C-alpha positions in Angstrom: -54.1 79.9 -124.3 -55.3 81.6 -127.4 -55.3 79.5 -130.7 -53.3 82.3 -132.5 -50.6 84.2 -130.8 -48.9 87.4 -131.9 -45.2 87.7 -132.9 -42.6 90.3 -132.3 -42.7 90.9 -136.1 -45.5 92.9 -137.9 -47.8 90.7 -139.9 -46.7 87.4 -138.3 -48.7 85.2 -135.9 -48.1 81.8 -134.3 -50.6 79.0 -134.4 -49.6 76.1 -132.2 -52.0 73.7 -133.9 -49.8 73.8 -137.0 -46.9 71.7 -135.7 -44.5 71.7 -138.7 -45.1 75.3 -139.9 -46.7 77.3 -137.1 -45.7 80.8 -138.2 -48.3 82.6 -140.5 -47.2 85.5 -142.8 -50.2 87.8 -143.4 -50.9 91.4 -144.4 -54.4 92.8 -144.1 -56.4 89.6 -144.8 -54.1 88.0 -147.3 -52.0 85.0 -146.1 -48.6 84.5 -147.8 -47.9 81.1 -146.4 -47.0 79.2 -143.2 -43.3 78.9 -142.2 -41.2 76.9 -139.8 -39.6 80.0 -138.1 -40.9 83.4 -137.1 -38.1 85.0 -139.0 -39.0 83.3 -142.3 -42.6 84.5 -141.9 -41.4 88.0 -141.2 -39.3 88.0 -144.4 -42.3 86.7 -146.4 -44.4 89.6 -145.0 -41.6 92.1 -145.9 -41.1 90.7 -149.4 -44.9 90.8 -150.1 -45.0 94.4 -148.9 -42.2 95.3 -151.3 -44.0 93.5 -154.1 -47.3 95.3 -153.4 -45.6 98.7 -153.0 -46.9 99.2 -149.5 -45.5 102.1 -147.5 -44.7 100.2 -144.3 -41.7 99.7 -142.0 -40.0 96.4 -142.8 -39.3 93.8 -140.1 -35.9 92.8 -141.5 -35.2 95.5 -144.1 -31.6 94.6 -145.2 -32.4 90.9 -145.7 -35.8 91.6 -147.3 -34.2 93.9 -149.9 -31.4 91.4 -150.5 -34.0 88.6 -151.3 -36.2 91.0 -153.2 -39.9 91.5 -153.7 -42.1 88.5 -154.1 -45.7 88.0 -155.2 -48.1 86.2 -152.9 -48.1 83.3 -155.3 -44.3 83.1 -155.2 -44.3 83.2 -151.4 -46.9 80.4 -151.3 -44.8 78.3 -153.6 -41.7 78.9 -151.5 -43.6 78.0 -148.3 -44.9 74.8 -150.0 -41.4 73.9 -151.3 -40.0 74.4 -147.8 -42.6 72.0 -146.4 -42.1 69.4 -149.1 -38.3 69.5 -148.5 -39.1 68.0 -145.0 -41.7 65.4 -146.1 -41.3 62.1 -147.8 -43.1 62.8 -151.1 -42.8 65.5 -153.6 -46.5 65.3 -154.4 -49.6 66.8 -152.8 -51.6 64.3 -150.7 -49.0 61.5 -150.8 -46.7 60.1 -148.1 -44.6 57.0 -147.5 -46.0 54.6 -144.9 -43.2 52.9 -143.0 -45.7 50.5 -141.4 -47.2 49.3 -144.7 -44.0 50.0 -146.8 -46.1 51.6 -149.5 -47.2 55.0 -150.7 -50.5 56.3 -149.3 -52.7 58.9 -150.9 -55.2 61.0 -148.9 -57.2 64.2 -149.4 -58.9 66.7 -147.2 -62.5 67.6 -147.9 -65.1 69.2 -145.7 -62.7 69.3 -142.7 -62.1 65.5 -142.9 -59.2 63.5 -144.3 -60.2 60.8 -146.7 -57.9 57.9 -147.5 -57.6 57.1 -151.2 -55.6 53.9 -150.8 -52.1 52.4 -150.7 -50.0 52.3 -153.8 -46.8 50.6 -155.0 -45.5 53.8 -156.6 -45.4 57.4 -155.6 -46.7 58.5 -159.0 -49.7 56.1 -158.8 -50.7 57.6 -155.4 -50.3 61.1 -156.9 -52.6 60.3 -159.8 -55.2 58.9 -157.4 -54.9 62.1 -155.4 -55.4 64.2 -158.6 -58.5 62.2 -159.6 -60.1 62.7 -156.2 -59.1 66.4 -156.2 -60.8 67.0 -159.5 -64.0 65.3 -158.3 -64.1 67.1 -155.0 -62.6 70.5 -155.8 -63.2 70.9 -159.5 -61.1 73.6 -161.2 -59.9 74.9 -157.8 -58.0 71.6 -157.2 -54.2 71.7 -156.7 -53.0 69.0 -159.0 -49.7 67.1 -159.1 -50.0 66.6 -162.8 -51.9 69.7 -164.1 -51.6 68.7 -167.8 -53.4 65.4 -167.3 
């Protein structure tokens, strides 16, 4: 089986290695996020096409126009918000450990996940993540507390 499979919708592909959000919304080489359902990814592609003013046939024209155009950044934010709605923490790189009954911070770097420790509070774990993100990714880091 191929790692990435095509969809019945234009600009949507399925990647079985991404268990929670396997549907990728993409036009040309720009990715607009990963989604739980094929239909949500198709709507993201349509909304991005509307925003970019592309002359293309929409996958779900009525619903896409109802929701309106959306920039790539807005779509990525929506995809991330959808993901966070189903996880235990509202912060990047933080999750609740049922086994240890504590908050755990971790970060990905050079295709490896690095544990940053266990914390009593969700915010402390998020701050540890931010500190590591700045060290590892510099100004490209996605921070939980951008203002410091």
